[in-house]
N, C-alpha and C positions, 0 to 999 in steps of 0.2 A: 783591447786587439779590433783593429779596423776590419767590418767584414765588407765583402768585395759586394761591390753595388749589382743590383741587379740589372736582366739586359734589357733594354726601353723596349722593343718587341720583341714578339716567340710567333714561331711557324703557325698554322691554324691548327682545331682540337683536330687529332687523327693523322694529321698529317709528318709521313717517318721519312720522309724525304731529306730531314737534317738530321738523323737520331747519331749519326757517327760524331763522338767524340768531339774530332778534330775541327767539328764546325764550332766548339767550344774556345776554340785557337787561333792567336795569329794565323796570318792574313785572312781565314778563311768564317772567323768571327765579325768582322768587320763587313766582307762579302753578304755573306749571311742575314745580317741586323737591314743591310743596306735594302735587299730583297721583301724584306719582313715591312720595313717603310712604305714602301713603293706600294704594298700589298693593300696596307693599309690606308696609305693613300686613296686609292683606286677604290676602294669599298666604302669609303668612308661619301666618295663623288660620286659614286654609280647607285647608291642604296637611301630611299626617303627624300627622293624630287621629286618635287613640290607640283603638281601639275600632271603627274606621268601616273597613267596606269598601272596596275601590280604586275601586270604580266607583263608589260613594257618593260617594268622594272628589272625584273626577274632575265630578261630576253639582254639587258645592258651588262647586268651584273654576269654573267652568264659566259656574254664576250669577253667584258675585261677578267676573268677568270682565266680564258681559256689561255688569253694574250699572257697573263704574267705565270702563267704555269710553261709555257714556250721558252719565255727569256728567265726564266729560274736557273740561278748558278748550279744547280745539281747537272744538267742538261751539257754541261760542255766541261771538255774533258781539264782545260786551264786553270777550271774555278772550282771541280769536286775533289775534295781529298780525296777522296776513295779510288777514283780514276787515277789519278797521281801515284798516289801510295804502291796502286797495282803495275803502273807502270813502269818503276821505280823496282819494283821487287823481280819484273821479269824481265830487266834489262829494253825495255821496249816494245817486248813481243805482245804485250796486253792490247796497246795503240795499233802494233803491225796486222793485228787478228779483226779488229774493231773496223779497223779501215778495209781490209778485205771483206767483208762481212759488209759493209755500206756499201762498197762497188756490187759484188751479188745482188743484193736487195734491189740497185738500182737495175743491174742487167734484167734481173726477173720482173721488175713492173714492166720495164721498157718492151721485153718480147709477149707479156702477158704468160708468164710461167707461174709456176706454183709454189709455193716451197715446199722445202724439203717434208717439211713437219708435217703440211697437208696434202702433198704427195703421195707418200704414203697410204692416204686413204682412195679405195676406189667404191666411188655408188656399186652397190650388185653385189661387192666384196666384203669389206670391213666395214660399209657402212651400206643403211637400205635394203638388207635382206632378205625381207620377208619377200614371198611370192605372190607378183601381181602382174595384171594383164591391163594393155591400153585399149581400154572399148571405147575411147571418142578423143575423137584430137582436131584442135580447130588452130588459128593463126594465133591464141595469144595462150591456150592450157592444152594438159592431156589429162584425160582422166583418167585412174587409174583402180581398180578393182583387185581386192583382197580378198579371197573367199575363206571360209571358217574352216577351221581343222577340226571343227565337232562336228561326232553324227547329227546334234541335236541343232539345230539352224533359226536360230528369232527371226521372226518375218519381217520387221522392220532392217532395211542397212543402215547405217552410219556414213552420215556424207563428213566429213573435214576440208573447210577450204583454208589452208594458212594464208599469212599477209601474202602481200605482194612481193614485199624483199627476202622473202622465205623459201626454204631448198623447202618441197617436199618432206624430206626424210630426216628434217628436224624431229620428227617425230617419227621419227623409224631407226635414229642413229646405229644401235644394236639390238639383238636378243635379250638383253637382259635390261635396258632403258627403253625397248619398244613401245610405244602405245597403238600400233597398228598390230605386232604380233599378244600387248594384251589379249584386244579385242577379240581379234581372229580365235586366238584361244580359248575366248568365252563364247564361240558361237556364232560372233555378228560377222554381216555383209559389210566392208567397209571399203567404199570411194574417198578418192583422195586425189584433190587438184594440186594438179603439176604447172605451175604458171611457168611461160617462156620465158629465158634469158634472153632480154633486149637487147639487141646492137646496136649498130650503128644506120641499118635501113630502118629499124623502126621508131627513127627519131618522130616523125608523124603521129605518132599514136598519144591521146591523151586519156586521160581519167574517165573520161565519158565513153571511150571503147572499150573500157574494163567494166563500167559501171554498166552497159547495155551487153556484155555478156551474156 
């Protein structure tokens, strides 16, 4: 009895996007194999390039992989068996719901509105619940002081400077997983820098402005 031939190409290790058994049957196996072949070609073309520094080689490989992930057949409803199966079983309602979600996402992006999941979290209510006071403010930052909640207080305060791209409350998400709450409950006075969220009015700011702060 002749055994079926193994597929010439396979997804990358850990890539679960093609785990659905339908990717092993026609016509989706041809679509998947074509994509795997494209990935293999680009991987060969963007690695071990003579004269290219390792750092730049990694950048080229990364950008190539981003492009390949963008055009992967699992991203499109007409070439993804799971999406097609859901559309058929729901009589097209899943596609209509997806289209509605897309329109809502675009509308929120245009109007700069948060997603419903994020809108449920309010600073000072669900996140950043530790009690603090702004003790200093300038054009780039606010300095927040959190007082210790113990009778015995350590003489040296703690200054926390988050990365520029992070909100200050990343370290004060909730009482259960808040670094700020942990420190003040152990007698530490905490100072936290809150970076200004820049707008178009701050377009002339440079890294030097932050460096001189």
